[in-house]
Z-matrix of the N, CA and C atoms (Angstrom, degrees):
N
C 1 1.457
C 2 1.526 1 108.43
N 3 1.340 2 114.00 1 136.50
C 4 1.459 3 119.80 2 -179.60
C 5 1.522 4 109.59 3 -150.76
N 6 1.315 5 115.82 4 163.04
C 7 1.457 6 121.17 5 172.69
C 8 1.529 7 106.23 6 -79.99
N 9 1.328 8 116.67 7 128.85
C 10 1.460 9 122.36 8 -171.29
C 11 1.525 10 112.85 9 -82.05
N 12 1.336 11 117.67 10 -38.65
C 13 1.457 12 119.63 11 -173.39
C 14 1.519 13 110.85 12 -151.48
N 15 1.323 14 115.66 13 173.48
C 16 1.455 15 121.10 14 176.45
C 17 1.519 16 112.62 15 90.09
N 18 1.322 17 115.61 16 -163.08
C 19 1.462 18 121.67 17 -174.85
C 20 1.523 19 113.37 18 -66.10
N 21 1.317 20 117.52 19 -22.20
C 22 1.469 21 121.60 20 -178.89
C 23 1.531 22 111.97 21 -105.04
N 24 1.306 23 117.14 22 13.37
C 25 1.474 24 122.59 23 -175.64
C 26 1.527 25 111.73 24 -47.90
N 27 1.346 26 114.53 25 132.63
C 28 1.451 27 121.06 26 176.86
C 29 1.520 28 115.00 27 88.48
N 30 1.332 29 118.02 28 -12.14
C 31 1.473 30 119.63 29 178.91
C 32 1.521 31 109.95 30 -62.34
N 33 1.315 32 115.75 31 132.37
C 34 1.460 33 120.23 32 177.76
C 35 1.516 34 109.48 33 -84.33
N 36 1.335 35 114.68 34 139.74
C 37 1.456 36 121.73 35 178.86
C 38 1.519 37 109.21 36 -111.48
N 39 1.316 38 115.13 37 151.58
C 40 1.454 39 120.27 38 179.12
C 41 1.525 40 109.74 39 -79.30
N 42 1.334 41 117.24 40 123.17
C 43 1.466 42 120.15 41 177.87
C 44 1.532 43 110.43 42 -82.09
N 45 1.325 44 117.45 43 164.88
C 46 1.465 45 119.48 44 175.74
C 47 1.522 46 109.85 45 -67.60
N 48 1.308 47 115.91 46 142.45
C 49 1.465 48 120.49 47 177.80
C 50 1.516 49 107.77 48 -128.79
N 51 1.325 50 115.04 49 107.71
C 52 1.455 51 119.73 50 -178.42
C 53 1.514 52 113.22 51 84.63
N 54 1.337 53 117.87 52 -0.22
C 55 1.470 54 122.04 53 -178.87
C 56 1.517 55 112.02 54 -109.83
N 57 1.323 56 117.70 55 17.56
C 58 1.454 57 120.66 56 -174.76
C 59 1.523 58 113.17 57 -58.28
N 60 1.319 59 116.64 58 -24.70
C 61 1.467 60 119.98 59 177.87
C 62 1.529 61 111.18 60 -68.92
N 63 1.334 62 116.38 61 -29.14
C 64 1.473 63 121.51 62 -177.30
C 65 1.530 64 112.97 63 -105.12
N 66 1.329 65 116.68 64 -22.92
C 67 1.464 66 120.62 65 -174.71
C 68 1.525 67 108.94 66 -131.62
N 69 1.339 68 115.50 67 121.43
C 70 1.459 69 121.56 68 177.89
C 71 1.524 70 107.21 69 -122.55
N 72 1.335 71 117.43 70 97.35
C 73 1.462 72 118.50 71 -176.99
C 74 1.528 73 112.58 72 -68.91
N 75 1.301 74 115.06 73 147.04
C 76 1.461 75 122.08 74 173.31
C 77 1.526 76 107.70 75 -68.45
N 78 1.318 77 116.96 76 135.24
C 79 1.469 78 119.82 77 178.89
C 80 1.532 79 108.80 78 -65.40
N 81 1.342 80 115.71 79 153.84
C 82 1.465 81 119.55 80 178.54
C 83 1.526 82 111.17 81 -58.61
N 84 1.325 83 116.98 82 -36.04
C 85 1.474 84 121.33 83 -179.95
C 86 1.526 85 110.98 84 -63.33
N 87 1.321 86 117.03 85 -46.52
C 88 1.465 87 120.96 86 -179.48
C 89 1.527 88 110.14 87 -70.88
N 90 1.332 89 116.96 88 -38.75
C 91 1.474 90 120.37 89 177.87
C 92 1.526 91 110.34 90 -60.70
N 93 1.327 92 116.58 91 -44.34
C 94 1.460 93 120.27 92 178.59
C 95 1.529 94 110.22 93 -62.24
N 96 1.319 95 117.02 94 -42.37
C 97 1.466 96 121.20 95 178.26
C 98 1.527 97 110.79 96 -63.76
N 99 1.322 98 117.05 97 -43.35
C 100 1.469 99 121.46 98 179.19
C 101 1.523 100 109.99 99 -57.46
N 102 1.326 101 116.89 100 -47.66
C 103 1.461 102 119.43 101 -177.97
C 104 1.518 103 112.77 102 -75.35
N 105 1.320 104 118.00 103 -21.63
C 106 1.467 105 119.72 104 170.58
C 107 1.525 106 109.66 105 -65.26
N 108 1.325 107 117.04 106 -37.46
C 109 1.468 108 122.49 107 -179.80
C 110 1.532 109 110.82 108 -64.59
N 111 1.331 110 117.84 109 -35.96
C 112 1.474 111 121.12 110 -176.12
C 113 1.531 112 112.41 111 -115.34
N 114 1.321 113 117.26 112 20.75
C 115 1.463 114 121.07 113 -172.01
C 116 1.525 115 114.63 114 -54.61
N 117 1.315 116 118.44 115 -33.87
C 118 1.466 117 120.69 116 -178.36
C 119 1.529 118 112.38 117 -94.74
N 120 1.318 119 116.91 118 3.19
C 121 1.464 120 121.60 119 -175.72
C 122 1.525 121 113.73 120 -106.97
N 123 1.325 122 118.63 121 -7.40
C 124 1.467 123 121.47 122 -171.45
C 125 1.526 124 112.98 123 -86.44
N 126 1.313 125 117.25 124 -44.99
C 127 1.459 126 120.69 125 -173.11
C 128 1.530 127 111.72 126 -57.58
N 129 1.337 128 115.19 127 129.29
C 130 1.455 129 121.94 128 177.79
C 131 1.519 130 114.89 129 75.35
N 132 1.312 131 117.92 130 12.03
C 133 1.465 132 121.41 131 -175.96
C 134 1.526 133 112.17 132 -108.15
N 135 1.338 134 114.86 133 159.66
C 136 1.459 135 122.71 134 175.63
C 137 1.529 136 107.85 135 -93.00
N 138 1.334 137 116.45 136 119.26
C 139 1.458 138 122.57 137 -172.76
C 140 1.525 139 110.19 138 -115.21
N 141 1.332 140 115.64 139 135.91
C 142 1.461 141 122.59 140 174.39
C 143 1.526 142 108.35 141 -115.23
N 144 1.335 143 116.61 142 121.29
C 145 1.465 144 122.99 143 173.15
C 146 1.522 145 104.66 144 -103.84
N 147 1.337 146 116.14 145 97.23
C 148 1.467 147 121.51 146 -165.68
C 149 1.526 148 114.51 147 -76.60
N 150 1.287 149 119.30 148 -31.91
C 151 1.476 150 122.59 149 176.41
C 152 1.522 151 105.37 150 -121.11
N 153 1.319 152 116.92 151 72.29
C 154 1.465 153 123.18 152 -162.78
C 155 1.529 154 115.32 153 -66.91
N 156 1.316 155 119.37 154 -31.26
C 157 1.464 156 120.67 155 177.76
C 158 1.511 157 113.63 156 58.71
N 159 1.325 158 117.62 157 -101.16
C 160 1.468 159 122.48 158 179.17
C 161 1.526 160 111.75 159 -88.43
N 162 1.330 161 116.60 160 -13.96
C 163 1.458 162 121.30 161 -176.27
C 164 1.511 163 113.65 162 87.59
N 165 1.334 164 116.89 163 1.01
C 166 1.466 165 118.98 164 -171.96
C 167 1.524 166 114.07 165 -64.45
N 168 1.329 167 119.66 166 -34.30
C 169 1.467 168 119.87 167 179.95
C 170 1.532 169 110.39 168 -69.81
N 171 1.313 170 116.84 169 -42.92
C 172 1.461 171 120.54 170 177.10
C 173 1.521 172 111.96 171 -64.85
N 174 1.332 173 116.81 172 -40.10
C 175 1.468 174 121.16 173 177.95
C 176 1.527 175 109.66 174 -64.68
N 177 1.320 176 117.26 175 -40.61
C 178 1.470 177 120.97 176 176.95
C 179 1.532 178 110.01 177 -60.78
N 180 1.338 179 116.82 178 -42.46
C 181 1.470 180 120.56 179 178.37
C 182 1.524 181 110.52 180 -62.79
N 183 1.333 182 117.40 181 -42.51
C 184 1.467 183 120.93 182 177.89
C 185 1.530 184 110.40 183 -62.58
N 186 1.326 185 117.18 184 -41.80
C 187 1.456 186 122.23 185 179.21
C 188 1.526 187 111.13 186 -61.67
N 189 1.322 188 116.17 187 -29.94
C 190 1.466 189 121.19 188 -178.05
C 191 1.530 190 112.99 189 -94.64
N 192 1.337 191 116.99 190 13.29
C 193 1.456 192 120.73 191 170.55
C 194 1.505 193 117.20 192 95.64
N 195 1.332 194 119.17 193 17.92
C 196 1.469 195 119.95 194 176.25
C 197 1.524 196 109.54 195 -58.37
N 198 1.318 197 116.44 196 142.56
C 199 1.464 198 121.04 197 178.26
C 200 1.526 199 110.60 198 -67.37
N 201 1.331 200 116.28 199 -43.25
C 202 1.461 201 120.90 200 176.48
C 203 1.516 202 108.73 201 -146.18
N 204 1.331 203 115.60 202 153.18
C 205 1.453 204 122.04 203 178.66
C 206 1.526 205 107.67 204 -135.20
N 207 1.320 206 115.53 205 129.15
C 208 1.460 207 122.05 206 175.31
C 209 1.514 208 107.72 207 -116.16
N 210 1.333 209 116.01 208 123.09
C 211 1.461 210 122.80 209 -178.98
C 212 1.520 211 108.30 210 -110.00
N 213 1.331 212 116.34 211 123.62
C 214 1.463 213 121.66 212 -175.62
C 215 1.528 214 109.48 213 -124.97
N 216 1.317 215 115.36 214 131.95
C 217 1.461 216 121.23 215 172.08
C 218 1.524 217 106.78 216 -155.84
N 219 1.326 218 116.72 217 147.69
C 220 1.460 219 119.09 218 -179.65
C 221 1.521 220 113.06 219 -93.21
N 222 1.329 221 117.42 220 -16.35
C 223 1.451 222 122.04 221 -175.75
C 224 1.538 223 110.51 222 -84.35
N 225 1.324 224 117.39 223 124.69
C 226 1.468 225 121.99 224 -176.85
C 227 1.529 226 111.83 225 -59.86
N 228 1.343 227 117.77 226 -37.15
C 229 1.463 228 120.70 227 177.70
C 230 1.517 229 112.09 228 -61.93
N 231 1.315 230 116.40 229 -37.34
C 232 1.470 231 120.68 230 177.13
C 233 1.525 232 110.40 231 -65.98
N 234 1.316 233 116.91 232 -41.60
C 235 1.464 234 119.97 233 179.97
C 236 1.521 235 111.45 234 -61.93
N 237 1.333 236 117.34 235 -40.33
C 238 1.470 237 120.48 236 176.69
C 239 1.528 238 110.13 237 -62.40
N 240 1.321 239 116.59 238 -43.21
C 241 1.463 240 121.61 239 -179.85
C 242 1.531 241 111.17 240 -66.29
N 243 1.312 242 117.01 241 -41.80
C 244 1.466 243 121.09 242 177.12
C 245 1.522 244 110.16 243 -59.21
N 246 1.321 245 116.48 244 -48.15
C 247 1.479 246 119.90 245 -178.99
C 248 1.529 247 111.21 246 -63.46
N 249 1.339 248 117.01 247 -38.62
C 250 1.465 249 120.27 248 177.76
C 251 1.530 250 109.95 249 -63.79
N 252 1.326 251 117.99 250 -43.38
C 253 1.460 252 120.57 251 -179.92
C 254 1.523 253 112.07 252 -69.15
N 255 1.313 254 117.78 253 -35.61
C 256 1.462 255 120.09 254 174.76
C 257 1.528 256 110.19 255 -63.16
N 258 1.321 257 116.23 256 -41.92
C 259 1.473 258 121.60 257 177.44
C 260 1.532 259 110.27 258 -61.17
N 261 1.319 260 117.62 259 -46.59
C 262 1.478 261 122.42 260 179.80
C 263 1.521 262 111.62 261 -57.78
N 264 1.334 263 116.45 262 -31.11
C 265 1.470 264 121.35 263 -176.88
C 266 1.525 265 113.09 264 -97.31
N 267 1.317 266 117.15 265 2.11
C 268 1.461 267 120.02 266 -179.91
C 269 1.519 268 113.64 267 72.89
N 270 1.328 269 116.54 268 24.99
C 271 1.469 270 120.63 269 -177.60
C 272 1.524 271 113.03 270 -108.10
N 273 1.325 272 117.43 271 -2.03
C 274 1.464 273 120.84 272 -172.34
C 275 1.525 274 113.44 273 -60.88
N 276 1.326 275 117.54 274 -31.81
C 277 1.467 276 120.46 275 -176.20
C 278 1.522 277 113.41 276 -103.30
N 279 1.299 278 117.50 277 11.20
C 280 1.467 279 121.02 278 -178.77
C 281 1.525 280 110.19 279 -81.03
N 282 1.313 281 116.94 280 129.54
C 283 1.471 282 120.71 281 -178.31
C 284 1.525 283 112.34 282 -69.41
N 285 1.328 284 117.75 283 -19.86
C 286 1.466 285 121.07 284 -179.52
C 287 1.525 286 111.96 285 -81.50
N 288 1.332 287 117.67 286 -3.17
C 289 1.462 288 122.64 287 179.01
C 290 1.524 289 108.08 288 -111.42
N 291 1.326 290 116.09 289 122.45
C 292 1.464 291 120.48 290 178.42
C 293 1.520 292 109.20 291 -121.81
N 294 1.335 293 115.25 292 141.19
C 295 1.463 294 121.54 293 177.66
C 296 1.520 295 106.93 294 -121.67
N 297 1.322 296 116.20 295 131.84
C 298 1.459 297 120.81 296 -178.19
C 299 1.520 298 110.63 297 -133.74
N 300 1.335 299 116.03 298 128.15
C 301 1.462 300 120.15 299 172.79
C 302 1.518 301 106.92 300 -90.60
N 303 1.333 302 114.98 301 110.35
C 304 1.448 303 120.15 302 -175.69
C 305 1.513 304 110.68 303 -163.09
N 306 1.310 305 115.73 304 152.02
C 307 1.449 306 121.99 305 166.08
C 308 1.534 307 106.55 306 -63.44
N 309 1.318 308 117.18 307 139.44
C 310 1.464 309 121.52 308 -175.28
C 311 1.529 310 112.75 309 -58.35
N 312 1.314 311 116.78 310 -46.87
C 313 1.468 312 119.91 311 -176.85
C 314 1.521 313 110.58 312 -67.34
N 315 1.316 314 117.20 313 -39.77
C 316 1.471 315 120.46 314 176.25
C 317 1.523 316 110.43 315 -62.28
N 318 1.324 317 117.06 316 -40.43
C 319 1.465 318 120.21 317 178.64
C 320 1.523 319 110.66 318 -62.47
N 321 1.316 320 117.45 319 -42.22
C 322 1.466 321 120.75 320 -179.07
C 323 1.519 322 112.19 321 -62.92
N 324 1.306 323 117.81 322 -22.50
C 325 1.471 324 120.88 323 179.12
C 326 1.523 325 112.26 324 -77.22
N 327 1.313 326 117.51 325 -9.48
C 328 1.469 327 121.63 326 177.49
C 329 1.528 328 109.18 327 -76.04
N 330 1.337 329 116.88 328 156.92
C 331 1.472 330 119.59 329 178.06
C 332 1.527 331 111.41 330 -63.69
N 333 1.314 332 115.36 331 153.43
C 334 1.459 333 121.33 332 174.91
C 335 1.513 334 112.48 333 123.47
N 336 1.341 335 114.43 334 150.68
C 337 1.461 336 122.41 335 177.61
C 338 1.522 337 108.78 336 -127.60
N 339 1.326 338 115.02 337 159.11
C 340 1.460 339 121.33 338 -177.28
C 341 1.522 340 110.05 339 -131.52
N 342 1.343 341 114.63 340 157.82
C 343 1.466 342 120.82 341 174.72
C 344 1.522 343 110.69 342 -85.54
N 345 1.334 344 115.87 343 -36.63
C 346 1.462 345 121.60 344 -177.48
C 347 1.521 346 108.35 345 -134.91
N 348 1.330 347 116.16 346 131.44
C 349 1.461 348 121.24 347 175.02
C 350 1.528 349 107.74 348 -122.58
N 351 1.323 350 115.55 349 123.65
C 352 1.461 351 122.88 350 179.61
C 353 1.523 352 108.63 351 -101.75
N 354 1.338 353 116.21 352 123.11
C 355 1.467 354 121.63 353 -178.63
C 356 1.521 355 109.44 354 -117.85
N 357 1.312 356 116.02 355 111.93
C 358 1.464 357 121.28 356 175.99
C 359 1.532 358 108.51 357 -138.42
N 360 1.344 359 116.28 358 65.03
C 361 1.469 360 119.69 359 -178.39
C 362 1.525 361 111.15 360 -78.30
N 363 1.319 362 117.01 361 172.19
C 364 1.467 363 118.64 362 173.14
C 365 1.535 364 109.11 363 -54.50
N 366 1.323 365 115.25 364 137.97
C 367 1.456 366 120.75 365 -178.61
C 368 1.528 367 111.40 366 -65.46
N 369 1.327 368 115.28 367 153.49
C 370 1.468 369 124.01 368 172.03
C 371 1.534 370 113.44 369 59.98
N 372 1.327 371 116.80 370 33.43
C 373 1.469 372 120.45 371 179.87
C 374 1.525 373 112.25 372 -113.25
N 375 1.335 374 117.14 373 -9.47
C 376 1.459 375 120.50 374 -175.60
C 377 1.522 376 113.03 375 79.12
N 378 1.341 377 117.20 376 3.96
C 379 1.471 378 119.86 377 -176.92
C 380 1.523 379 113.56 378 -71.22
N 381 1.326 380 117.90 379 -28.41
C 382 1.469 381 118.35 380 176.31
C 383 1.520 382 109.07 381 -64.54
N 384 1.318 383 116.81 382 -48.92
C 385 1.467 384 120.64 383 -178.42
C 386 1.535 385 111.17 384 -61.78
N 387 1.321 386 116.44 385 -44.62
C 388 1.472 387 120.07 386 179.60
C 389 1.533 388 111.01 387 -65.43
N 390 1.329 389 116.31 388 -39.16
C 391 1.468 390 120.43 389 178.06
C 392 1.524 391 110.98 390 -65.65
N 393 1.338 392 116.93 391 -45.85
C 394 1.469 393 120.24 392 178.84
C 395 1.523 394 110.74 393 -59.54
N 396 1.316 395 116.14 394 -44.84
C 397 1.469 396 120.89 395 179.12
C 398 1.530 397 110.65 396 -58.90
N 399 1.314 398 117.05 397 -42.69
C 400 1.469 399 121.35 398 -179.25
C 401 1.524 400 111.04 399 -70.52
N 402 1.332 401 117.55 400 -43.91
C 403 1.473 402 121.59 401 178.84
C 404 1.524 403 110.32 402 -57.46
N 405 1.320 404 116.29 403 -46.31
C 406 1.465 405 120.84 404 -178.48
C 407 1.530 406 110.47 405 -71.38
N 408 1.327 407 116.66 406 -45.79
C 409 1.460 408 120.66 407 -178.56
C 410 1.514 409 113.49 408 -62.05
N 411 1.325 410 117.14 409 -34.61
C 412 1.462 411 121.32 410 -179.21
C 413 1.528 412 112.58 411 -99.31
N 414 1.337 413 116.87 412 4.96
C 415 1.464 414 122.78 413 177.19
C 416 1.531 415 111.41 414 52.00
N 417 1.335 416 116.16 415 59.12
C 418 1.465 417 122.42 416 -175.40
C 419 1.527 418 114.01 417 -86.84
N 420 1.346 419 117.36 418 -3.67
C 421 1.463 420 120.49 419 -179.77
C 422 1.516 421 111.23 420 -104.34
N 423 1.321 422 115.55 421 139.36
C 424 1.454 423 120.80 422 172.30
C 425 1.529 424 109.08 423 -73.19
N 426 1.330 425 116.62 424 167.29
C 427 1.461 426 121.58 425 178.03
C 428 1.529 427 109.55 426 -53.62
N 429 1.334 428 116.78 427 131.57
C 430 1.459 429 121.53 428 -179.83
C 431 1.514 430 113.61 429 74.98
N 432 1.326 431 117.17 430 9.70
C 433 1.458 432 121.90 431 -177.41
C 434 1.519 433 112.94 432 -63.93
N 435 1.326 434 114.30 433 160.09
C 436 1.463 435 121.89 434 -175.75
C 437 1.517 436 110.06 435 -126.52
N 438 1.322 437 115.23 436 138.75
C 439 1.461 438 122.42 437 170.03
C 440 1.524 439 106.46 438 -117.65
N 441 1.326 440 116.69 439 132.10
C 442 1.465 441 121.50 440 173.87
C 443 1.520 442 107.51 441 -118.28
N 444 1.336 443 116.22 442 124.38
C 445 1.468 444 122.49 443 178.91
C 446 1.524 445 109.10 444 -110.89
N 447 1.329 446 116.46 445 131.19
C 448 1.464 447 121.18 446 172.14
C 449 1.522 448 107.51 447 -104.34
N 450 1.337 449 116.31 448 128.82
C 451 1.462 450 119.71 449 -176.34
C 452 1.525 451 110.45 450 -154.66
N 453 1.316 452 115.58 451 175.33
C 454 1.462 453 119.93 452 177.54
C 455 1.523 454 111.37 453 -101.75
N 456 1.330 455 115.78 454 6.13
C 457 1.466 456 121.07 455 174.18
C 458 1.523 457 107.76 456 -145.08
N 459 1.332 458 117.80 457 146.99
C 460 1.461 459 119.33 458 -178.98
C 461 1.527 460 110.84 459 -65.73
N 462 1.299 461 115.50 460 145.55
C 463 1.465 462 121.40 461 178.58
C 464 1.525 463 108.92 462 -97.78
N 465 1.314 464 116.61 463 152.94
C 466 1.463 465 122.10 464 -176.62
C 467 1.511 466 113.43 465 -81.18
N 468 1.316 467 114.45 466 -178.83
C 469 1.459 468 121.33 467 178.87
C 470 1.523 469 110.50 468 -76.62
N 471 1.341 470 115.34 469 158.91
C 472 1.462 471 122.10 470 177.34
C 473 1.519 472 108.89 471 -128.61
N 474 1.323 473 117.04 472 138.06
C 475 1.459 474 120.38 473 176.01
C 476 1.526 475 109.78 474 -60.58
N 477 1.335 476 115.82 475 135.73
C 478 1.461 477 120.84 476 178.27
C 479 1.519 478 113.60 477 84.38
N 480 1.333 479 116.85 478 7.41
C 481 1.460 480 120.78 479 -178.68
C 482 1.526 481 110.09 480 -135.06
N 483 1.330 482 115.64 481 146.81
C 484 1.448 483 121.95 482 167.47
C 485 1.519 484 105.60 483 -92.66
N 486 1.330 485 116.99 484 130.96
C 487 1.463 486 118.85 485 -178.65
C 488 1.524 487 110.66 486 -118.53
N 489 1.321 488 114.54 487 150.21
C 490 1.455 489 121.64 488 176.29
C 491 1.521 490 107.37 489 -144.99
N 492 1.335 491 115.90 490 135.88
C 493 1.465 492 121.38 491 -177.02
C 494 1.530 493 109.21 492 -111.99
N 495 1.336 494 114.96 493 135.88
C 496 1.457 495 122.66 494 177.11
C 497 1.529 496 107.38 495 -123.51
N 498 1.339 497 117.00 496 143.29
C 499 1.465 498 120.54 497 -179.55
C 500 1.519 499 109.40 498 -122.15
N 501 1.329 500 116.04 499 131.28
C 502 1.459 501 123.42 500 178.87
C 503 1.521 502 107.56 501 -132.14
N 504 1.330 503 116.58 502 101.00
C 505 1.463 504 119.89 503 -175.23
C 506 1.516 505 109.22 504 62.52
N 507 1.328 506 116.75 505 -122.81
C 508 1.461 507 121.86 506 179.28
C 509 1.526 508 112.55 507 -94.00
N 510 1.329 509 116.74 508 4.05
C 511 1.459 510 121.62 509 -175.09
C 512 1.526 511 110.91 510 -106.00
N 513 1.332 512 115.50 511 136.37
C 514 1.459 513 122.17 512 174.75
C 515 1.530 514 109.48 513 -108.57
N 516 1.318 515 115.35 514 139.21
C 517 1.460 516 121.87 515 169.16
C 518 1.517 517 106.29 516 -115.02
N 519 1.311 518 116.09 517 125.61
C 520 1.461 519 120.77 518 176.44
C 521 1.519 520 107.33 519 -113.84
N 522 1.329 521 115.39 520 123.10
C 523 1.462 522 121.92 521 179.53
C 524 1.526 523 108.27 522 -104.51
N 525 1.334 524 115.53 523 124.52
C 526 1.461 525 122.04 524 175.17
C 527 1.527 526 107.71 525 -113.76
N 528 1.323 527 116.46 526 126.79
C 529 1.462 528 121.22 527 177.25
C 530 1.519 529 108.51 528 -116.31
N 531 1.332 530 115.67 529 123.58
C 532 1.466 531 121.88 530 -178.26
C 533 1.530 532 108.66 531 -69.47
N 534 1.345 533 115.45 532 132.88
C 535 1.458 534 120.55 533 -178.60
C 536 1.535 535 110.05 534 -123.70
N 537 1.321 536 114.54 535 162.29
C 538 1.458 537 120.54 536 171.92
C 539 1.513 538 108.88 537 -85.29
N 540 1.320 539 116.62 538 159.49
C 541 1.462 540 118.81 539 172.75
C 542 1.514 541 108.15 540 -58.20
N 543 1.324 542 115.92 541 136.79
C 544 1.445 543 120.65 542 179.67
C 545 1.525 544 113.03 543 95.75
N 546 1.337 545 117.93 544 -26.25
C 547 1.458 546 120.79 545 175.60
C 548 1.520 547 108.29 546 -73.37
N 549 1.314 548 117.35 547 137.77
C 550 1.468 549 119.38 548 179.17
C 551 1.514 550 112.42 549 -127.65
N 552 1.313 551 118.73 550 -8.55
C 553 1.462 552 119.99 551 -177.40
C 554 1.511 553 110.01 552 -127.76
N 555 1.323 554 113.16 553 157.38
C 556 1.472 555 120.69 554 175.22
C 557 1.505 556 108.43 555 -130.86
């Protein structure tokens, strides 16, 4: 695992060891593809990595100029790994980086909105659907905000969003962009 691009490009990150049941890192290939999809949308934006695991997606966003990054995971082992990777990248003391140990849905109930929300929960748990429902129901995205879901099956369309699906091997990335009424293109 490494940072693919930006100011931290090439930095090696610590992978999970013995925690594979709780932490499934995004492959470098899929991570690179994900950030290619949103490459012009990250700089200066508030990013939420909701199922942070190793922290690599949030760290990649920080490397690419995100204004702030919030990394959320409920598993204590993931939080230790996130903090270790932030330390390795010199981001541990940055005020624009926040780490929170919380259930994803409980975290979404807290105040605040984001420009980009990254969803990569454990597969086949229904957490993407529940997270999307909560994000939309609580209006957690700023105008023009983006949600990226990583899954093993394509996700459907959402009212009020333009969606686009990308496939990389066995992995699907679904990009949802929040639109105004009357907007039809992204």
